[in-house]
C-alpha positions as CSV (number, residue, x, y, z in Angstrom):
1,M,12.1,-2.2,-13.2
2,P,11.9,1.7,-12.9
3,S,13.8,3.4,-10.1
4,P,10.9,4.0,-7.6
5,E,9.7,0.4,-8.1
6,R,13.2,-0.9,-7.7
7,T,13.6,1.0,-4.4
8,A,10.3,-0.3,-3.2
9,A,11.3,-3.9,-3.9
10,R,14.6,-3.4,-2.0
11,V,12.7,-1.9,1.0
12,A,10.3,-4.8,0.9
13,L,13.3,-7.2,1.1
14,A,14.8,-5.3,4.0
15,G,11.4,-5.6,5.7
16,I,11.4,-9.4,5.3
17,A,14.9,-9.6,6.9
18,A,14.1,-7.3,9.8
19,S,10.7,-9.0,10.5
20,A,12.4,-12.4,10.5
21,V,14.9,-11.2,13.1
22,L,12.2,-9.6,15.3
23,A,10.0,-12.6,15.1
24,V,12.7,-15.0,16.3
25,L,13.9,-12.5,19.0
26,K,10.5,-11.7,20.5
27,T,9.3,-15.2,20.4
28,A,12.4,-16.6,22.0
29,V,12.6,-13.8,24.7
30,G,8.8,-14.1,25.3
31,L,9.0,-17.8,25.9
32,A,12.0,-17.4,28.2
33,A,10.3,-14.5,30.1
34,H,6.9,-16.3,30.2
35,S,5.4,-13.2,28.6
36,V,2.2,-13.8,26.5
37,A,2.2,-10.3,25.1
38,T,5.8,-10.6,23.9
39,V,5.2,-13.9,22.3
40,S,2.0,-12.5,20.6
41,D,4.1,-9.6,19.3
42,G,6.6,-12.1,18.0
43,V,3.9,-14.1,16.2
44,E,2.7,-10.9,14.6
45,S,6.2,-10.2,13.3
46,A,6.3,-13.7,11.9
47,A,3.1,-12.8,9.9
48,D,5.0,-9.7,8.7
49,V,7.6,-11.9,7.1
50,I,4.9,-13.5,4.9
51,S,3.2,-10.2,4.2
52,S,6.4,-8.5,3.2
53,G,7.2,-11.5,1.0
54,L,3.8,-11.1,-0.7
55,V,4.6,-7.4,-1.2
56,Y,8.0,-8.1,-2.8
57,L,6.5,-10.7,-5.1
58,G,3.7,-8.3,-6.1
59,L,6.2,-5.6,-6.9
60,R,8.3,-7.9,-9.0
61,I,5.4,-9.2,-11.1
62,A,3.7,-5.8,-11.4
63,A,6.9,-4.4,-13.0
64,K,6.6,-6.8,-15.9
65,P,5.8,-5.1,-19.2
66,P,2.4,-5.8,-21.0
67,D,2.1,-8.9,-23.1
68,E,-0.4,-10.5,-25.4
69,D,-2.4,-12.0,-22.6
70,H,-2.1,-8.9,-20.3
71,P,-2.4,-5.8,-22.5
72,Y,-2.8,-3.6,-19.4
73,G,0.3,-4.9,-17.8
74,H,0.6,-7.0,-14.6
75,G,-0.1,-4.3,-12.1
76,R,-3.2,-5.9,-10.7
77,F,-1.1,-8.5,-9.1
78,E,0.4,-5.8,-6.8
79,T,-3.1,-4.8,-5.7
80,L,-4.0,-8.5,-5.1
81,S,-0.9,-8.9,-3.0
82,A,-2.0,-5.9,-0.9
83,L,-5.4,-7.6,-0.5
84,A,-3.6,-10.8,0.6
85,V,-1.6,-8.8,3.2
86,G,-4.9,-7.4,4.6
87,V,-6.5,-10.9,4.9
88,L,-3.4,-12.3,6.4
89,L,-3.3,-9.5,9.0
90,A,-6.9,-10.1,10.0
91,A,-6.4,-13.8,10.3
92,A,-3.2,-13.4,12.3
93,G,-4.8,-10.9,14.6
94,A,-7.8,-13.2,15.3
95,G,-5.4,-16.1,16.1
96,I,-3.3,-13.9,18.4
97,S,-6.3,-12.7,20.4
98,A,-7.7,-16.2,20.8
99,R,-4.4,-17.6,21.9
100,S,-3.9,-14.9,24.5
101,L,-7.3,-15.7,26.1
102,L,-6.8,-19.5,26.1
103,I,-3.2,-19.6,27.4
104,E,-2.5,-19.8,31.1
105,Q,-1.0,-16.6,32.5
106,Q,2.4,-16.8,34.2
107,H,4.4,-14.0,35.9
108,P,6.5,-12.4,33.1
109,A,10.2,-11.5,33.6
110,L,11.3,-7.9,33.2
111,F,14.0,-8.6,30.6
112,A,11.2,-9.0,28.0
113,I,11.0,-5.2,27.7
114,W,14.4,-5.0,26.0
115,A,13.2,-7.1,23.0
116,L,10.1,-5.0,22.8
117,G,12.0,-1.8,22.9
118,F,14.3,-2.9,20.1
119,S,11.2,-4.0,18.1
120,I,9.5,-0.6,18.5
121,A,12.6,1.2,17.3
122,T,13.2,-1.1,14.3
123,N,9.5,-0.9,13.2
124,S,9.6,2.9,13.5
125,V,12.5,3.0,10.9
126,L,10.8,0.4,8.7
127,A,7.4,2.2,8.7
128,V,9.0,5.5,7.5
129,M,11.1,3.8,4.9
130,K,8.2,1.7,3.5
131,M,5.8,4.7,3.5
132,R,8.1,6.9,1.6
133,A,9.0,4.2,-0.9
134,G,5.4,3.1,-1.3
135,R,4.2,6.5,-2.0
136,A,7.0,7.2,-4.5
137,A,6.2,4.0,-6.4
138,R,2.4,4.4,-5.8
139,S,2.5,0.8,-4.4
140,A,-0.7,-0.1,-2.5
141,A,1.0,-3.3,-1.2
142,L,4.1,-1.5,0.3
143,T,2.0,1.3,1.7
144,A,-0.2,-1.4,3.4
145,D,3.0,-3.0,4.7
146,A,4.1,0.4,6.1
147,W,0.8,0.7,8.0
148,N,1.4,-2.8,9.2
149,D,4.7,-1.6,10.7
150,S,2.9,1.3,12.3
151,V,0.6,-1.2,13.9
152,D,3.7,-3.1,15.1
153,I,4.8,0.0,16.9
154,L,1.4,0.3,18.7
155,S,1.3,-3.4,19.4
156,G,4.9,-3.4,20.8
157,S,4.0,-0.4,23.0
158,V,0.9,-2.3,24.3
159,A,3.0,-5.3,25.0
160,L,5.6,-3.2,26.8
161,I,3.0,-1.6,29.0
162,A,1.4,-4.9,29.7
163,V,4.7,-6.5,30.8
164,L,5.6,-3.5,33.1
165,L,2.2,-3.6,34.7
166,A,2.4,-7.3,35.4
167,V,5.9,-7.0,36.8
168,Y,5.6,-4.0,39.0
169,N,2.0,-4.4,40.2
170,P,1.2,-8.1,40.0
171,E,-1.5,-7.9,42.7
172,H,-3.8,-5.7,40.6
173,W,-2.5,-6.4,37.1
174,H,-1.7,-10.1,37.3
175,D,-3.4,-10.8,33.9
176,A,-2.2,-7.6,32.2
177,D,0.3,-9.5,30.1
178,R,-2.3,-11.9,28.8
179,Y,-4.8,-9.1,28.1
180,G,-2.1,-7.1,26.4
181,G,-1.7,-10.0,23.9
182,F,-5.5,-9.9,23.3
183,V,-5.4,-6.2,22.6
184,I,-2.5,-6.6,20.2
185,G,-4.6,-9.2,18.2
186,L,-7.5,-6.7,18.0
187,I,-5.3,-4.0,16.7
188,V,-3.9,-6.3,14.0
189,V,-7.4,-7.4,13.0
190,F,-8.5,-3.7,12.6
191,M,-5.6,-2.9,10.4
192,G,-6.2,-6.0,8.3
193,F,-9.7,-4.9,7.6
194,R,-8.5,-1.4,6.8
195,V,-6.1,-2.7,4.2
196,V,-8.7,-5.0,2.7
197,R,-11.1,-2.1,2.3
198,E,-8.6,0.2,0.6
199,T,-7.4,-2.5,-1.9
200,A,-11.0,-3.6,-2.6
201,L,-11.8,0.0,-3.6
202,Q,-8.9,-0.1,-6.1
203,L,-10.1,-3.4,-7.5
204,M,-13.5,-1.7,-8.1
205,D,-11.7,0.9,-10.3
206,T,-12.2,3.8,-7.9
207,M,-11.3,7.1,-9.6
208,P,-8.2,9.1,-8.5
209,E,-8.4,12.1,-6.3
210,P,-10.3,15.1,-7.9
211,A,-7.1,17.2,-7.8
212,Q,-5.3,14.5,-9.9
213,M,-8.1,14.5,-12.5
214,E,-8.1,18.3,-12.7
215,T,-4.3,18.2,-13.3
216,L,-4.8,15.6,-16.0
217,R,-7.5,17.6,-17.8
218,A,-5.4,20.8,-17.7
219,E,-2.3,19.0,-19.1
220,A,-4.4,17.5,-21.9
221,L,-5.9,20.9,-22.9
222,S,-2.4,22.4,-23.0
223,V,-1.7,20.5,-26.2
224,P,-2.3,22.6,-29.3
225,G,-5.5,21.5,-31.1
226,A,-7.1,20.1,-28.0
227,L,-10.3,22.3,-27.6
228,G,-12.2,20.5,-24.9
229,I,-12.7,17.3,-22.9
230,D,-16.1,15.6,-22.9
231,K,-15.4,12.6,-20.6
232,C,-12.3,11.5,-18.6
233,Y,-11.9,8.3,-16.6
234,A,-9.0,6.7,-14.9
235,R,-8.5,3.3,-13.2
236,K,-5.6,2.1,-11.3
237,T,-3.9,-1.0,-12.6
238,G,-1.2,-1.8,-10.0
239,L,1.2,1.1,-9.6
240,R,-0.2,3.4,-12.3
241,Y,-3.4,4.6,-13.9
242,H,-4.9,3.8,-17.3
243,V,-6.8,6.8,-18.7
244,D,-9.8,6.9,-21.0
245,L,-10.1,10.4,-22.5
246,H,-12.8,11.8,-24.9
247,L,-11.0,14.7,-26.6
248,E,-12.8,17.4,-28.5
249,V,-11.1,18.9,-31.6
250,D,-12.2,21.1,-34.5
251,P,-14.8,19.2,-36.5
252,N,-13.4,20.6,-39.8
253,L,-10.0,18.9,-39.3
254,S,-9.2,15.8,-41.3
255,V,-9.1,12.4,-39.7
256,L,-5.3,12.3,-39.9
257,A,-5.0,15.8,-38.3
258,S,-7.4,14.8,-35.5
259,H,-5.4,11.6,-35.0
260,E,-2.1,13.5,-34.7
261,I,-3.6,15.7,-32.0
262,A,-4.8,12.6,-30.1
263,R,-1.3,11.1,-30.3
264,A,0.2,14.4,-29.1
265,V,-2.1,14.4,-26.1
266,K,-1.3,10.8,-25.2
267,R,2.5,11.4,-25.4
268,H,2.2,14.6,-23.4
269,L,0.2,13.0,-20.6
270,I,2.5,10.0,-20.2
271,K,5.6,12.3,-20.3
272,R,4.2,14.9,-17.8
273,L,2.4,12.7,-15.3
274,D,4.4,9.9,-13.9
275,W,1.4,8.2,-12.5
276,V,-0.2,7.6,-15.9
277,A,0.7,4.3,-17.6
278,D,-1.3,4.7,-20.8
279,V,-4.0,6.8,-22.4
280,L,-6.8,5.8,-24.7
281,V,-8.0,8.9,-26.6
282,H,-11.3,9.0,-28.3
283,V,-11.7,12.0,-30.7
284,E,-15.0,13.9,-30.8
285,P,-16.1,17.2,-32.6
286,H,-15.9,20.4,-30.7
287,M,-19.1,22.2,-31.6
288,K,-18.1,25.5,-30.2
289,S,-14.6,25.6,-31.6
290,N,-12.6,28.9,-31.6
291,P,-11.8,29.7,-35.3
292,E,-8.8,31.9,-34.3
293,R,-7.2,29.0,-32.2
294,V,-7.8,26.5,-35.0
295,A,-6.2,28.9,-37.5
296,K,-3.1,29.3,-35.3
297,F,-2.8,25.5,-35.0
C-alpha cells in the first residue's frame, strides 16, 4: 500500500477506536443523566464505528493491485464503501430522530455536558486528520468520514445546547433535550444524503475538475512528438483516475515511432501526475503537423 493510502488506513483505524470510546461514554452518561440528546449523540457515534470500519475495509481492498478479473484494479470498492457510509448515516439519522420523538422526556442532569464537550473536542481532531489524509490519498470514503466527524461536532453542539436549556430553564424548555435529539437525527440524515450524492457521481464516471484536465493535456503535449490531443477522458476508479487519450502525431511517422511516442506520453503522465493510475493512448494523425518540430524529433 503506497504511503498516502497507508496513512489513510491508519487514520481510519484511529477513527474506529475513538468513535467506539465516544459511543460508550455518551450512551452511558446520557442514560445516567436521563438526556435524550446525549444518548442520541452516542448512538450516532456507534454508527461512526461501523462507517469507519467500512472506510478501512474499502481502503485495504482498493490498495490491491489489478488482477485478471479486475484489470482496472479494486478501487471501486473504496467508492462503494463511501456509498455505504452515506446510506448508513441516513438510516441512523432517521432512527435517531424517530426515537427522540417517541421517547418520554425526563429532566436531564448537568453532568452530561462533560461527555458532550469531550466528544466535540475529539471529533474536531478526527475531522481534521481524516480530511487531510483523505485528500492526500484521494479517498472518497475517508473524506466522507471526515464530513461525518464534522457533523458530529455540530450534533454534539446541538446536544450541549439542548441539555443546558433543559437544565437552566426547564419551565420554557422542558422538551429541549428531546428536540435536540430530533435535530441531531435530521443533521445526520442530511449529511448521509450528501455523501450518497457525491459517491453516486463518481460511480457515474464524472470527469475531474477542468483544471486537472488542463494540466493533464499540458503534460501530455510536453512530450516530444506529441503534436495535439483530439479527445481526453478520465474516470475515477477508487483512489485514482484512468485516462483515455487520443494523441495526435505526425502522420508520416512509422507505426513503431508513433507507438514509442504513445508509450512516452503514458510513462510521463503516470510519473508526473500522482492522481493518474493508468493511461490508454490511441494514436491519430495530426493533419496540421509542424515540419520543423517533427524534424527536430
